[in-house]
Backbone bond lengths (Angstrom), bond angles and torsions (degrees), N, CA, C in turn:
res aa  C-N    CA-C-N  psi(-1)  N-CA   C-N-CA  omega(-1)  CA-C   N-CA-C  phi
1 X - - - 1.433 - - 1.559 107.44 -
2 X 1.313 117.73 141.76 1.459 116.48 -175.99 1.589 108.53 -79.29
3 X 1.352 108.99 160.22 1.476 117.16 -175.26 1.562 107.60 -58.84
4 X 1.322 118.14 -41.15 1.420 120.58 -176.61 1.513 107.56 -64.92
5 X 1.277 123.45 -47.47 1.453 124.71 177.95 1.478 111.07 -58.73
6 X 1.314 118.28 -44.16 1.503 121.00 175.91 1.518 112.77 -58.62
7 X 1.302 115.34 -44.44 1.464 120.11 178.64 1.530 111.35 -62.11
8 X 1.367 115.42 -43.21 1.386 119.15 -179.89 1.569 114.41 -62.43
9 X 1.390 112.77 -35.95 1.522 113.34 177.49 1.474 112.61 -73.46
10 X 1.358 117.39 -36.29 1.469 118.88 178.10 1.548 108.79 -63.27
11 X 1.347 113.79 -42.70 1.530 115.19 -179.28 1.497 113.07 -64.84
12 X 1.365 115.85 -34.06 1.525 120.60 175.61 1.596 110.34 -61.75
13 X 1.324 112.85 -37.49 1.493 116.41 176.28 1.471 111.94 -66.77
14 X 1.295 117.30 -41.96 1.457 121.76 176.67 1.517 111.09 -64.15
15 X 1.168 120.74 -45.00 1.450 122.76 172.50 1.517 113.97 -56.52
16 X 1.382 115.69 -42.52 1.432 120.45 178.54 1.487 116.47 -65.73
17 X 1.345 114.22 -16.48 1.575 116.51 175.28 1.514 110.23 -78.01
18 X 1.221 118.56 -13.75 1.450 120.47 -177.29 1.569 109.38 -63.60
19 X 1.277 114.70 134.20 1.479 119.05 -178.24 1.489 115.11 90.63
20 X 1.320 117.39 1.14 1.442 124.04 -179.35 1.490 115.20 -120.63
21 X 1.340 116.41 28.20 1.505 121.63 -175.71 1.467 109.49 -67.35
22 X 1.349 121.08 -35.50 1.509 122.44 -172.67 1.475 111.55 -84.69
23 X 1.330 118.14 -48.43 1.464 120.04 -175.18 1.501 115.77 -101.90
24 X 1.364 115.29 -16.75 1.464 117.53 -176.66 1.527 112.71 79.53
25 X 1.316 114.18 172.93 1.422 118.36 177.75 1.543 107.38 -142.70
26 X 1.338 111.28 145.66 1.527 114.00 -173.34 1.574 109.95 -85.92
27 X 1.299 112.21 164.04 1.500 119.52 -178.26 1.535 102.94 -65.37
28 X 1.347 121.97 -39.22 1.471 121.51 -177.22 1.505 110.54 -63.11
29 X 1.343 116.83 -44.03 1.490 122.09 -179.79 1.525 108.39 -60.90
30 X 1.400 117.09 -46.52 1.491 116.36 -179.76 1.448 108.77 -65.65
31 X 1.280 124.60 -36.98 1.495 125.94 179.50 1.504 107.92 -59.78
32 X 1.235 120.16 -49.43 1.549 124.72 177.63 1.507 111.59 -58.34
33 X 1.353 114.31 -51.60 1.400 121.14 179.92 1.541 117.27 -56.02
34 X 1.353 109.54 -38.20 1.505 115.20 -174.86 1.575 108.67 -102.34
35 X 1.219 120.48 0.47 1.477 124.38 -179.58 1.533 110.97 57.30
36 X 1.392 112.42 49.93 1.515 119.20 -176.05 1.506 103.66 -127.81
37 X 1.256 119.22 164.94 1.467 120.44 172.39 1.523 109.46 -80.53
38 X 1.350 114.20 151.35 1.483 121.15 177.89 1.599 109.54 -54.61
39 X 1.363 112.50 -37.24 1.514 110.10 -176.32 1.641 109.96 -69.27
40 X 1.201 115.93 -33.18 1.499 125.09 178.55 1.549 105.24 -64.41
41 X 1.305 119.02 -50.50 1.460 122.41 -174.34 1.555 106.89 -64.77
42 X 1.362 114.12 -36.52 1.502 115.55 -178.06 1.496 109.29 -66.30
43 X 1.216 121.13 -39.47 1.489 124.62 179.51 1.582 108.31 -63.91
44 X 1.269 116.51 -46.17 1.470 121.54 178.64 1.484 111.10 -62.41
45 X 1.339 114.49 -44.93 1.486 116.72 176.47 1.490 113.96 -61.25
46 X 1.382 117.01 -38.90 1.483 117.22 176.27 1.545 113.36 -62.19
47 X 1.321 116.51 -31.68 1.483 117.94 176.83 1.492 107.93 -67.84
48 X 1.286 116.90 -47.56 1.501 120.84 176.49 1.623 112.74 -57.47
49 X 1.237 115.42 -41.69 1.420 119.21 -179.43 1.524 108.89 -66.75
50 X 1.312 119.71 -44.81 1.440 124.04 -179.69 1.529 112.54 -52.08
51 X 1.339 110.91 -36.80 1.496 117.06 -178.39 1.578 113.59 -94.27
52 X 1.309 116.36 3.53 1.477 122.28 176.27 1.490 111.56 76.41
53 X 1.298 118.11 15.48 1.481 123.18 178.27 1.522 114.01 -89.16
54 X 1.350 114.00 -12.21 1.493 117.34 173.27 1.554 104.85 -144.85
55 X 1.367 116.38 164.40 1.416 117.98 172.52 1.551 108.39 -146.97
56 X 1.324 114.98 156.04 1.445 121.36 177.25 1.398 107.13 -97.16
57 X 1.308 120.22 128.60 1.437 128.16 178.89 1.494 105.60 -81.09
58 X 1.450 111.79 166.65 1.516 117.51 178.25 1.531 113.92 -58.61
59 X 1.256 116.88 -29.26 1.491 123.89 -176.20 1.521 108.17 -82.10
60 X 1.245 122.64 -5.68 1.450 127.29 179.96 1.517 113.70 93.31
61 X 1.274 117.18 -4.00 1.432 118.68 177.95 1.509 113.88 -81.97
62 X 1.310 124.23 167.44 1.418 127.70 -171.10 1.554 110.39 -119.69
63 X 1.320 114.24 138.57 1.473 121.45 176.49 1.473 110.07 -136.07
64 X 1.327 117.12 170.39 1.458 119.44 175.11 1.516 110.48 -63.92
65 X 1.362 116.43 144.88 1.385 120.49 -179.82 1.495 117.44 -90.42
66 X 1.311 117.25 174.17 1.519 119.04 -177.26 1.554 110.31 -63.26
67 X 1.242 120.96 -37.08 1.424 121.67 -176.67 1.507 110.50 -62.64
68 X 1.393 117.17 -36.66 1.475 118.45 177.28 1.478 109.72 -67.98
69 X 1.350 114.78 -45.16 1.533 118.64 178.59 1.596 109.62 -55.71
70 X 1.279 116.78 -47.50 1.510 123.16 176.95 1.529 110.98 -54.72
71 X 1.180 115.25 -47.10 1.524 120.22 176.62 1.520 111.28 -58.02
72 X 1.379 114.77 -52.39 1.441 117.62 178.55 1.499 112.66 -61.07
73 X 1.333 121.56 -40.08 1.381 119.74 179.73 1.500 112.82 -68.45
74 X 1.335 117.36 -35.98 1.479 123.27 179.04 1.554 109.70 -63.96
75 X 1.410 115.93 -36.69 1.383 121.49 178.48 1.561 108.08 -67.83
76 X 1.293 115.83 -46.24 1.471 118.93 -176.02 1.619 108.52 -65.04
77 X 1.267 116.93 -42.81 1.462 118.78 175.67 1.583 112.65 -57.39
78 X 1.262 116.63 -42.94 1.398 120.93 179.35 1.487 116.00 -66.41
79 X 1.418 114.57 -35.43 1.378 119.95 177.78 1.578 113.00 -71.67
80 X 1.362 112.08 -36.76 1.462 116.92 174.00 1.440 115.31 -60.06
81 X 1.396 114.31 -42.95 1.458 121.67 174.57 1.506 115.25 -58.78
82 X 1.411 113.67 -42.44 1.458 118.83 174.99 1.490 112.22 -62.59
83 X 1.367 115.77 -43.25 1.483 119.37 -179.57 1.549 110.14 -62.39
84 X 1.267 120.76 -38.10 1.459 126.80 -179.08 1.576 106.82 -68.10
85 X 1.317 115.83 -44.27 1.481 120.51 179.61 1.551 109.66 -63.07
86 X 1.324 113.39 -44.59 1.522 117.44 -177.23 1.630 104.79 -64.91
87 X 1.280 118.79 -44.92 1.474 116.75 -179.43 1.457 113.18 -63.31
88 X 1.345 119.78 -35.16 1.461 124.37 174.68 1.490 109.64 -64.39
89 X 1.249 122.23 -41.82 1.517 123.18 -178.18 1.538 107.16 -71.97
90 X 1.326 117.75 -41.66 1.490 118.64 177.25 1.500 108.95 -61.08
91 X 1.298 120.99 -41.08 1.453 120.82 -179.36 1.516 113.26 -64.83
92 X 1.341 116.48 -38.63 1.452 124.22 179.41 1.535 109.83 -67.62
93 X 1.365 115.52 -44.53 1.453 116.60 -174.46 1.576 110.73 -82.05
94 X 1.264 118.15 -16.83 1.551 117.01 179.41 1.541 109.22 -84.79
95 X 1.302 118.36 -11.81 1.495 118.50 177.90 1.473 113.47 -80.80
96 X 1.347 119.89 -6.61 1.435 123.37 179.27 1.423 114.86 -97.44
């Protein structure tokens, strides 16, 4: 399988974890949702876990990992700073 196809499949699993932060989602459910074999999903999840983008809970289900949450928070912080800067510029330019 090409590197691009592999990356696409891993990213599809990452996206499929969205909305399952509290209860998690099983390998079987991900396999059904993505029309992949459980073995393939397991390999993709292991890649995400190794990078901290997913984690396996005590009950065996999967959720987004702390690295993903950190990326999302950093993005949110950056966007808030940008909004504040834009508002500041708008206020300065609207007074003229």
